[in-house]
mmJSON file of the N, C-alpha and C atoms, coordinates in Angstrom:
{"data_MODEL":{"atom_site":{
"group_PDB":["ATOM","ATOM","ATOM","ATOM","ATOM","ATOM","ATOM","ATOM","ATOM","ATOM","ATOM","ATOM","ATOM","ATOM","ATOM","ATOM","ATOM","ATOM","ATOM","ATOM","ATOM","ATOM","ATOM","ATOM","ATOM","ATOM","ATOM","ATOM","ATOM","ATOM","ATOM","ATOM","ATOM","ATOM","ATOM","ATOM","ATOM","ATOM","ATOM","ATOM","ATOM","ATOM","ATOM","ATOM","ATOM","ATOM","ATOM","ATOM","ATOM","ATOM","ATOM","ATOM","ATOM","ATOM","ATOM","ATOM","ATOM","ATOM","ATOM","ATOM","ATOM","ATOM","ATOM","ATOM","ATOM","ATOM","ATOM","ATOM","ATOM","ATOM","ATOM","ATOM","ATOM","ATOM","ATOM","ATOM","ATOM","ATOM","ATOM","ATOM","ATOM","ATOM","ATOM","ATOM","ATOM","ATOM","ATOM","ATOM","ATOM","ATOM","ATOM","ATOM","ATOM","ATOM","ATOM","ATOM","ATOM","ATOM","ATOM","ATOM","ATOM","ATOM","ATOM","ATOM","ATOM","ATOM","ATOM","ATOM","ATOM","ATOM","ATOM","ATOM","ATOM","ATOM","ATOM","ATOM","ATOM","ATOM","ATOM","ATOM","ATOM","ATOM","ATOM","ATOM","ATOM","ATOM","ATOM","ATOM","ATOM","ATOM","ATOM","ATOM","ATOM","ATOM","ATOM","ATOM","ATOM","ATOM","ATOM","ATOM","ATOM","ATOM","ATOM","ATOM","ATOM","ATOM","ATOM","ATOM","ATOM","ATOM","ATOM","ATOM","ATOM","ATOM","ATOM","ATOM","ATOM","ATOM","ATOM","ATOM","ATOM","ATOM","ATOM","ATOM","ATOM","ATOM","ATOM","ATOM","ATOM","ATOM","ATOM","ATOM","ATOM","ATOM","ATOM","ATOM","ATOM","ATOM","ATOM","ATOM"],
"id":[1,2,3,4,5,6,7,8,9,10,11,12,13,14,15,16,17,18,19,20,21,22,23,24,25,26,27,28,29,30,31,32,33,34,35,36,37,38,39,40,41,42,43,44,45,46,47,48,49,50,51,52,53,54,55,56,57,58,59,60,61,62,63,64,65,66,67,68,69,70,71,72,73,74,75,76,77,78,79,80,81,82,83,84,85,86,87,88,89,90,91,92,93,94,95,96,97,98,99,100,101,102,103,104,105,106,107,108,109,110,111,112,113,114,115,116,117,118,119,120,121,122,123,124,125,126,127,128,129,130,131,132,133,134,135,136,137,138,139,140,141,142,143,144,145,146,147,148,149,150,151,152,153,154,155,156,157,158,159,160,161,162,163,164,165,166,167,168,169,170,171,172,173,174,175,176,177,178,179,180],
"type_symbol":["N","C","C","N","C","C","N","C","C","N","C","C","N","C","C","N","C","C","N","C","C","N","C","C","N","C","C","N","C","C","N","C","C","N","C","C","N","C","C","N","C","C","N","C","C","N","C","C","N","C","C","N","C","C","N","C","C","N","C","C","N","C","C","N","C","C","N","C","C","N","C","C","N","C","C","N","C","C","N","C","C","N","C","C","N","C","C","N","C","C","N","C","C","N","C","C","N","C","C","N","C","C","N","C","C","N","C","C","N","C","C","N","C","C","N","C","C","N","C","C","N","C","C","N","C","C","N","C","C","N","C","C","N","C","C","N","C","C","N","C","C","N","C","C","N","C","C","N","C","C","N","C","C","N","C","C","N","C","C","N","C","C","N","C","C","N","C","C","N","C","C","N","C","C","N","C","C","N","C","C"],
"label_atom_id":["N","CA","C","N","CA","C","N","CA","C","N","CA","C","N","CA","C","N","CA","C","N","CA","C","N","CA","C","N","CA","C","N","CA","C","N","CA","C","N","CA","C","N","CA","C","N","CA","C","N","CA","C","N","CA","C","N","CA","C","N","CA","C","N","CA","C","N","CA","C","N","CA","C","N","CA","C","N","CA","C","N","CA","C","N","CA","C","N","CA","C","N","CA","C","N","CA","C","N","CA","C","N","CA","C","N","CA","C","N","CA","C","N","CA","C","N","CA","C","N","CA","C","N","CA","C","N","CA","C","N","CA","C","N","CA","C","N","CA","C","N","CA","C","N","CA","C","N","CA","C","N","CA","C","N","CA","C","N","CA","C","N","CA","C","N","CA","C","N","CA","C","N","CA","C","N","CA","C","N","CA","C","N","CA","C","N","CA","C","N","CA","C","N","CA","C","N","CA","C","N","CA","C","N","CA","C","N","CA","C"],
"label_alt_id":[null,null,null,null,null,null,null,null,null,null,null,null,null,null,null,null,null,null,null,null,null,null,null,null,null,null,null,null,null,null,null,null,null,null,null,null,null,null,null,null,null,null,null,null,null,null,null,null,null,null,null,null,null,null,null,null,null,null,null,null,null,null,null,null,null,null,null,null,null,null,null,null,null,null,null,null,null,null,null,null,null,null,null,null,null,null,null,null,null,null,null,null,null,null,null,null,null,null,null,null,null,null,null,null,null,null,null,null,null,null,null,null,null,null,null,null,null,null,null,null,null,null,null,null,null,null,null,null,null,null,null,null,null,null,null,null,null,null,null,null,null,null,null,null,null,null,null,null,null,null,null,null,null,null,null,null,null,null,null,null,null,null,null,null,null,null,null,null,null,null,null,null,null,null,null,null,null,null,null,null],
"label_comp_id":["UNK","UNK","UNK","UNK","UNK","UNK","UNK","UNK","UNK","UNK","UNK","UNK","UNK","UNK","UNK","UNK","UNK","UNK","UNK","UNK","UNK","UNK","UNK","UNK","UNK","UNK","UNK","UNK","UNK","UNK","UNK","UNK","UNK","UNK","UNK","UNK","UNK","UNK","UNK","UNK","UNK","UNK","UNK","UNK","UNK","UNK","UNK","UNK","UNK","UNK","UNK","UNK","UNK","UNK","UNK","UNK","UNK","UNK","UNK","UNK","UNK","UNK","UNK","UNK","UNK","UNK","UNK","UNK","UNK","UNK","UNK","UNK","UNK","UNK","UNK","UNK","UNK","UNK","UNK","UNK","UNK","UNK","UNK","UNK","UNK","UNK","UNK","UNK","UNK","UNK","UNK","UNK","UNK","UNK","UNK","UNK","UNK","UNK","UNK","UNK","UNK","UNK","UNK","UNK","UNK","UNK","UNK","UNK","UNK","UNK","UNK","UNK","UNK","UNK","UNK","UNK","UNK","UNK","UNK","UNK","UNK","UNK","UNK","UNK","UNK","UNK","UNK","UNK","UNK","UNK","UNK","UNK","UNK","UNK","UNK","UNK","UNK","UNK","UNK","UNK","UNK","UNK","UNK","UNK","UNK","UNK","UNK","UNK","UNK","UNK","UNK","UNK","UNK","UNK","UNK","UNK","UNK","UNK","UNK","UNK","UNK","UNK","UNK","UNK","UNK","UNK","UNK","UNK","UNK","UNK","UNK","UNK","UNK","UNK","UNK","UNK","UNK","UNK","UNK","UNK"],
"label_asym_id":["A","A","A","A","A","A","A","A","A","A","A","A","A","A","A","A","A","A","A","A","A","A","A","A","A","A","A","A","A","A","A","A","A","A","A","A","A","A","A","A","A","A","A","A","A","A","A","A","A","A","A","A","A","A","A","A","A","A","A","A","A","A","A","A","A","A","A","A","A","A","A","A","A","A","A","A","A","A","A","A","A","A","A","A","A","A","A","A","A","A","A","A","A","A","A","A","A","A","A","A","A","A","A","A","A","A","A","A","A","A","A","A","A","A","A","A","A","A","A","A","A","A","A","A","A","A","A","A","A","A","A","A","A","A","A","A","A","A","A","A","A","A","A","A","A","A","A","A","A","A","A","A","A","A","A","A","A","A","A","A","A","A","A","A","A","A","A","A","A","A","A","A","A","A","A","A","A","A","A","A"],
"label_entity_id":["1","1","1","1","1","1","1","1","1","1","1","1","1","1","1","1","1","1","1","1","1","1","1","1","1","1","1","1","1","1","1","1","1","1","1","1","1","1","1","1","1","1","1","1","1","1","1","1","1","1","1","1","1","1","1","1","1","1","1","1","1","1","1","1","1","1","1","1","1","1","1","1","1","1","1","1","1","1","1","1","1","1","1","1","1","1","1","1","1","1","1","1","1","1","1","1","1","1","1","1","1","1","1","1","1","1","1","1","1","1","1","1","1","1","1","1","1","1","1","1","1","1","1","1","1","1","1","1","1","1","1","1","1","1","1","1","1","1","1","1","1","1","1","1","1","1","1","1","1","1","1","1","1","1","1","1","1","1","1","1","1","1","1","1","1","1","1","1","1","1","1","1","1","1","1","1","1","1","1","1"],
"label_seq_id":[1,1,1,2,2,2,3,3,3,4,4,4,5,5,5,6,6,6,7,7,7,8,8,8,9,9,9,10,10,10,11,11,11,12,12,12,13,13,13,14,14,14,15,15,15,16,16,16,17,17,17,18,18,18,19,19,19,20,20,20,21,21,21,22,22,22,23,23,23,24,24,24,25,25,25,26,26,26,27,27,27,28,28,28,29,29,29,30,30,30,31,31,31,32,32,32,33,33,33,34,34,34,35,35,35,36,36,36,37,37,37,38,38,38,39,39,39,40,40,40,41,41,41,42,42,42,43,43,43,44,44,44,45,45,45,46,46,46,47,47,47,48,48,48,49,49,49,50,50,50,51,51,51,52,52,52,53,53,53,54,54,54,55,55,55,56,56,56,57,57,57,58,58,58,59,59,59,60,60,60],
"pdbx_PDB_ins_code":[null,null,null,null,null,null,null,null,null,null,null,null,null,null,null,null,null,null,null,null,null,null,null,null,null,null,null,null,null,null,null,null,null,null,null,null,null,null,null,null,null,null,null,null,null,null,null,null,null,null,null,null,null,null,null,null,null,null,null,null,null,null,null,null,null,null,null,null,null,null,null,null,null,null,null,null,null,null,null,null,null,null,null,null,null,null,null,null,null,null,null,null,null,null,null,null,null,null,null,null,null,null,null,null,null,null,null,null,null,null,null,null,null,null,null,null,null,null,null,null,null,null,null,null,null,null,null,null,null,null,null,null,null,null,null,null,null,null,null,null,null,null,null,null,null,null,null,null,null,null,null,null,null,null,null,null,null,null,null,null,null,null,null,null,null,null,null,null,null,null,null,null,null,null,null,null,null,null,null,null],
"Cartn_x":[26.703,27.945,28.999,28.533,29.468,30.129,29.388,29.951,31.082,30.99,32.054,33.343,33.232,34.415,35.009,34.148,34.635,35.335,34.797,35.427,36.766,36.842,38.107,39.156,38.8,39.736,40.171,39.217,39.552,40.473,40.212,41.058,42.457,42.561,43.88,44.642,43.955,44.579,45.1,44.319,44.737,45.905,45.863,46.955,48.248,48.174,49.368,49.935,49.068,49.528,50.245,49.672,50.317,51.639,51.7,52.941,54.033,53.683,54.652,55.137,54.229,54.626,55.514,55.247,56.078,57.488,57.598,58.905,59.674,58.984,59.617,60.139,59.379,59.82,60.983,61.025,62.143,63.412,63.31,64.484,64.987,64.114,64.541,65.165,65.097,65.752,64.883,63.601,62.712,62.731,63.003,62.982,64.371,65.372,66.72,66.784,67.481,67.623,68.909,68.77,69.949,70.241,69.35,69.537,70.309,69.997,70.58,72.1,72.7,74.16,74.891,74.339,75.007,74.9,73.883,73.696,74.363,74.531,75.085,76.487,77.277,78.649,78.672,77.598,77.556,77.404,76.848,76.572,77.521,78.518,79.458,80.24,80.675,81.453,80.658,79.391,78.562,78.416,78.268,78.135,79.436,80.566,81.851,82.063,81.73,81.893,80.985,79.758,78.84,79.338,79.827,80.323,81.55,82.455,83.664,83.322,82.363,81.979,81.247,80.478,79.807,80.817,81.871,82.886,83.663,83.937,84.663,83.815,82.524,81.624,81.49,81.505,81.356,82.652,83.806,85.075,85.259,84.663,84.846,84.011],
"Cartn_y":[-48.709,-49.431,-48.824,-48.304,-47.698,-46.451,-45.72,-44.496,-44.822,-45.952,-46.359,-46.62,-47.32,-47.585,-46.296,-45.374,-44.092,-43.3,-43.327,-42.609,-43.23,-44.556,-45.225,-44.874,-44.902,-44.563,-43.103,-42.217,-40.795,-40.566,-41.217,-41.023,-41.593,-42.718,-43.266,-42.344,-41.779,-40.841,-39.611,-39.065,-37.898,-38.261,-39.44,-39.882,-40.033,-40.573,-40.724,-39.36,-38.415,-37.064,-36.433,-36.54,-35.971,-36.668,-37.977,-38.71,-38.261,-38.074,-37.601,-36.196,-35.336,-33.977,-34.001,-34.894,-35.016,-35.47,-36.487,-36.983,-35.88,-35.133,-34.046,-32.966,-32.637,-31.603,-32.09,-33.366,-33.912,-33.889,-34.274,-34.286,-32.893,-31.898,-30.533,-29.862,-30.526,-30.0,-29.097,-29.162,-28.288,-28.601,-29.848,-30.226,-30.279,-29.765,-29.733,-28.732,-29.122,-28.259,-27.454,-26.159,-25.312,-24.504,-24.54,-23.737,-24.493,-25.728,-26.474,-26.621,-26.926,-27.06,-25.783,-24.624,-23.379,-23.113,-23.628,-23.411,-24.52,-25.695,-26.833,-26.546,-25.768,-25.485,-24.653,-23.948,-23.132,-23.984,-25.178,-26.028,-27.214,-27.309,-28.43,-28.462,-27.313,-27.275,-27.79,-27.446,-27.903,-29.422,-29.995,-31.442,-32.137,-31.57,-32.173,-32.102,-30.978,-30.839,-31.8,-31.978,-32.908,-34.343,-34.697,-36.06,-36.334,-35.373,-35.605,-35.686,-34.91,-34.986,-36.303,-36.799,-38.087,-39.225,-39.153,-40.201,-40.2,-38.993,-38.912,-39.469,-39.214,-39.688,-41.212,-41.802,-43.252,-43.971,-43.321,-43.943,-43.984,-43.054,-42.985,-43.988],
"Cartn_z":[-29.804,-29.715,-30.642,-31.764,-32.714,-32.123,-31.314,-30.734,-29.772,-29.078,-28.155,-28.925,-30.043,-30.861,-31.416,-31.831,-32.347,-31.248,-30.032,-28.925,-28.533,-28.561,-28.255,-29.302,-30.548,-31.625,-31.512,-31.234,-31.103,-29.912,-28.793,-27.619,-27.839,-28.51,-28.84,-29.786,-30.735,-31.669,-30.931,-30.021,-29.235,-28.317,-27.714,-26.836,-27.622,-28.817,-29.651,-30.039,-30.347,-30.684,-29.492,-28.303,-27.111,-26.805,-27.007,-26.77,-27.739,-28.999,-29.991,-29.638,-29.211,-28.82,-27.579,-26.652,-25.456,-25.82,-26.658,-27.084,-27.822,-28.647,-29.399,-28.448,-27.406,-26.47,-25.609,-25.275,-24.507,-25.347,-26.602,-27.475,-27.779,-27.752,-28.041,-26.821,-25.651,-24.461,-23.614,-23.785,-23.029,-21.541,-21.161,-19.759,-19.136,-19.833,-19.28,-18.136,-17.095,-15.931,-16.073,-16.314,-16.481,-15.218,-14.243,-13.039,-11.956,-11.727,-10.619,-10.698,-11.855,-11.877,-11.463,-11.773,-11.399,-9.903,-9.257,-7.827,-7.015,-7.593,-6.878,-6.361,-7.108,-6.675,-5.399,-5.111,-3.907,-2.649,-2.792,-1.644,-1.528,-2.385,-2.338,-1.035,-0.531,0.695,1.885,1.956,3.06,3.031,1.838,1.735,2.121,1.746,2.092,3.594,4.215,5.656,6.413,5.961,6.62,6.48,5.319,5.1,5.95,6.071,6.864,8.34,8.821,10.223,10.519,9.554,9.712,9.78,8.971,8.974,10.274,10.816,12.081,13.216,13.155,14.232,14.195,12.998,12.92,13.298,13.147,13.515,15.014,15.724,17.188,17.917],
"occupancy":[1.0,1.0,1.0,1.0,1.0,1.0,1.0,1.0,1.0,1.0,1.0,1.0,1.0,1.0,1.0,1.0,1.0,1.0,1.0,1.0,1.0,1.0,1.0,1.0,1.0,1.0,1.0,1.0,1.0,1.0,1.0,1.0,1.0,1.0,1.0,1.0,1.0,1.0,1.0,1.0,1.0,1.0,1.0,1.0,1.0,1.0,1.0,1.0,1.0,1.0,1.0,1.0,1.0,1.0,1.0,1.0,1.0,1.0,1.0,1.0,1.0,1.0,1.0,1.0,1.0,1.0,1.0,1.0,1.0,1.0,1.0,1.0,1.0,1.0,1.0,1.0,1.0,1.0,1.0,1.0,1.0,1.0,1.0,1.0,1.0,1.0,1.0,1.0,1.0,1.0,1.0,1.0,1.0,1.0,1.0,1.0,1.0,1.0,1.0,1.0,1.0,1.0,1.0,1.0,1.0,1.0,1.0,1.0,1.0,1.0,1.0,1.0,1.0,1.0,1.0,1.0,1.0,1.0,1.0,1.0,1.0,1.0,1.0,1.0,1.0,1.0,1.0,1.0,1.0,1.0,1.0,1.0,1.0,1.0,1.0,1.0,1.0,1.0,1.0,1.0,1.0,1.0,1.0,1.0,1.0,1.0,1.0,1.0,1.0,1.0,1.0,1.0,1.0,1.0,1.0,1.0,1.0,1.0,1.0,1.0,1.0,1.0,1.0,1.0,1.0,1.0,1.0,1.0,1.0,1.0,1.0,1.0,1.0,1.0,1.0,1.0,1.0,1.0,1.0,1.0],
"B_iso_or_equiv":[0.0,0.0,0.0,0.0,0.0,0.0,0.0,0.0,0.0,0.0,0.0,0.0,0.0,0.0,0.0,0.0,0.0,0.0,0.0,0.0,0.0,0.0,0.0,0.0,0.0,0.0,0.0,0.0,0.0,0.0,0.0,0.0,0.0,0.0,0.0,0.0,0.0,0.0,0.0,0.0,0.0,0.0,0.0,0.0,0.0,0.0,0.0,0.0,0.0,0.0,0.0,0.0,0.0,0.0,0.0,0.0,0.0,0.0,0.0,0.0,0.0,0.0,0.0,0.0,0.0,0.0,0.0,0.0,0.0,0.0,0.0,0.0,0.0,0.0,0.0,0.0,0.0,0.0,0.0,0.0,0.0,0.0,0.0,0.0,0.0,0.0,0.0,0.0,0.0,0.0,0.0,0.0,0.0,0.0,0.0,0.0,0.0,0.0,0.0,0.0,0.0,0.0,0.0,0.0,0.0,0.0,0.0,0.0,0.0,0.0,0.0,0.0,0.0,0.0,0.0,0.0,0.0,0.0,0.0,0.0,0.0,0.0,0.0,0.0,0.0,0.0,0.0,0.0,0.0,0.0,0.0,0.0,0.0,0.0,0.0,0.0,0.0,0.0,0.0,0.0,0.0,0.0,0.0,0.0,0.0,0.0,0.0,0.0,0.0,0.0,0.0,0.0,0.0,0.0,0.0,0.0,0.0,0.0,0.0,0.0,0.0,0.0,0.0,0.0,0.0,0.0,0.0,0.0,0.0,0.0,0.0,0.0,0.0,0.0,0.0,0.0,0.0,0.0,0.0,0.0],
"pdbx_formal_charge":[null,null,null,null,null,null,null,null,null,null,null,null,null,null,null,null,null,null,null,null,null,null,null,null,null,null,null,null,null,null,null,null,null,null,null,null,null,null,null,null,null,null,null,null,null,null,null,null,null,null,null,null,null,null,null,null,null,null,null,null,null,null,null,null,null,null,null,null,null,null,null,null,null,null,null,null,null,null,null,null,null,null,null,null,null,null,null,null,null,null,null,null,null,null,null,null,null,null,null,null,null,null,null,null,null,null,null,null,null,null,null,null,null,null,null,null,null,null,null,null,null,null,null,null,null,null,null,null,null,null,null,null,null,null,null,null,null,null,null,null,null,null,null,null,null,null,null,null,null,null,null,null,null,null,null,null,null,null,null,null,null,null,null,null,null,null,null,null,null,null,null,null,null,null,null,null,null,null,null,null],
"auth_seq_id":[1,1,1,2,2,2,3,3,3,4,4,4,5,5,5,6,6,6,7,7,7,8,8,8,9,9,9,10,10,10,11,11,11,12,12,12,13,13,13,14,14,14,15,15,15,16,16,16,17,17,17,18,18,18,19,19,19,20,20,20,21,21,21,22,22,22,23,23,23,24,24,24,25,25,25,26,26,26,27,27,27,28,28,28,29,29,29,30,30,30,31,31,31,32,32,32,33,33,33,34,34,34,35,35,35,36,36,36,37,37,37,38,38,38,39,39,39,40,40,40,41,41,41,42,42,42,43,43,43,44,44,44,45,45,45,46,46,46,47,47,47,48,48,48,49,49,49,50,50,50,51,51,51,52,52,52,53,53,53,54,54,54,55,55,55,56,56,56,57,57,57,58,58,58,59,59,59,60,60,60],
"auth_comp_id":["UNK","UNK","UNK","UNK","UNK","UNK","UNK","UNK","UNK","UNK","UNK","UNK","UNK","UNK","UNK","UNK","UNK","UNK","UNK","UNK","UNK","UNK","UNK","UNK","UNK","UNK","UNK","UNK","UNK","UNK","UNK","UNK","UNK","UNK","UNK","UNK","UNK","UNK","UNK","UNK","UNK","UNK","UNK","UNK","UNK","UNK","UNK","UNK","UNK","UNK","UNK","UNK","UNK","UNK","UNK","UNK","UNK","UNK","UNK","UNK","UNK","UNK","UNK","UNK","UNK","UNK","UNK","UNK","UNK","UNK","UNK","UNK","UNK","UNK","UNK","UNK","UNK","UNK","UNK","UNK","UNK","UNK","UNK","UNK","UNK","UNK","UNK","UNK","UNK","UNK","UNK","UNK","UNK","UNK","UNK","UNK","UNK","UNK","UNK","UNK","UNK","UNK","UNK","UNK","UNK","UNK","UNK","UNK","UNK","UNK","UNK","UNK","UNK","UNK","UNK","UNK","UNK","UNK","UNK","UNK","UNK","UNK","UNK","UNK","UNK","UNK","UNK","UNK","UNK","UNK","UNK","UNK","UNK","UNK","UNK","UNK","UNK","UNK","UNK","UNK","UNK","UNK","UNK","UNK","UNK","UNK","UNK","UNK","UNK","UNK","UNK","UNK","UNK","UNK","UNK","UNK","UNK","UNK","UNK","UNK","UNK","UNK","UNK","UNK","UNK","UNK","UNK","UNK","UNK","UNK","UNK","UNK","UNK","UNK","UNK","UNK","UNK","UNK","UNK","UNK"],
"auth_asym_id":["A","A","A","A","A","A","A","A","A","A","A","A","A","A","A","A","A","A","A","A","A","A","A","A","A","A","A","A","A","A","A","A","A","A","A","A","A","A","A","A","A","A","A","A","A","A","A","A","A","A","A","A","A","A","A","A","A","A","A","A","A","A","A","A","A","A","A","A","A","A","A","A","A","A","A","A","A","A","A","A","A","A","A","A","A","A","A","A","A","A","A","A","A","A","A","A","A","A","A","A","A","A","A","A","A","A","A","A","A","A","A","A","A","A","A","A","A","A","A","A","A","A","A","A","A","A","A","A","A","A","A","A","A","A","A","A","A","A","A","A","A","A","A","A","A","A","A","A","A","A","A","A","A","A","A","A","A","A","A","A","A","A","A","A","A","A","A","A","A","A","A","A","A","A","A","A","A","A","A","A"],
"auth_atom_id":["N","CA","C","N","CA","C","N","CA","C","N","CA","C","N","CA","C","N","CA","C","N","CA","C","N","CA","C","N","CA","C","N","CA","C","N","CA","C","N","CA","C","N","CA","C","N","CA","C","N","CA","C","N","CA","C","N","CA","C","N","CA","C","N","CA","C","N","CA","C","N","CA","C","N","CA","C","N","CA","C","N","CA","C","N","CA","C","N","CA","C","N","CA","C","N","CA","C","N","CA","C","N","CA","C","N","CA","C","N","CA","C","N","CA","C","N","CA","C","N","CA","C","N","CA","C","N","CA","C","N","CA","C","N","CA","C","N","CA","C","N","CA","C","N","CA","C","N","CA","C","N","CA","C","N","CA","C","N","CA","C","N","CA","C","N","CA","C","N","CA","C","N","CA","C","N","CA","C","N","CA","C","N","CA","C","N","CA","C","N","CA","C","N","CA","C","N","CA","C","N","CA","C","N","CA","C","N","CA","C"],
"pdbx_PDB_model_num":[1,1,1,1,1,1,1,1,1,1,1,1,1,1,1,1,1,1,1,1,1,1,1,1,1,1,1,1,1,1,1,1,1,1,1,1,1,1,1,1,1,1,1,1,1,1,1,1,1,1,1,1,1,1,1,1,1,1,1,1,1,1,1,1,1,1,1,1,1,1,1,1,1,1,1,1,1,1,1,1,1,1,1,1,1,1,1,1,1,1,1,1,1,1,1,1,1,1,1,1,1,1,1,1,1,1,1,1,1,1,1,1,1,1,1,1,1,1,1,1,1,1,1,1,1,1,1,1,1,1,1,1,1,1,1,1,1,1,1,1,1,1,1,1,1,1,1,1,1,1,1,1,1,1,1,1,1,1,1,1,1,1,1,1,1,1,1,1,1,1,1,1,1,1,1,1,1,1,1,1]
}}}
């Protein structure tokens, strides 16, 4: 029974360490998307054209 308690404590300790490392990496900007904003401007015209054609079709 003692080993179960030790394993639970060890797993909680490891989970807390991983959670702290995850929060640290998010705050440092590791998961920031730097590629999509530069490519999004290339597709803006297509989205505007699709939206305007959809609006014309719904008015008719």
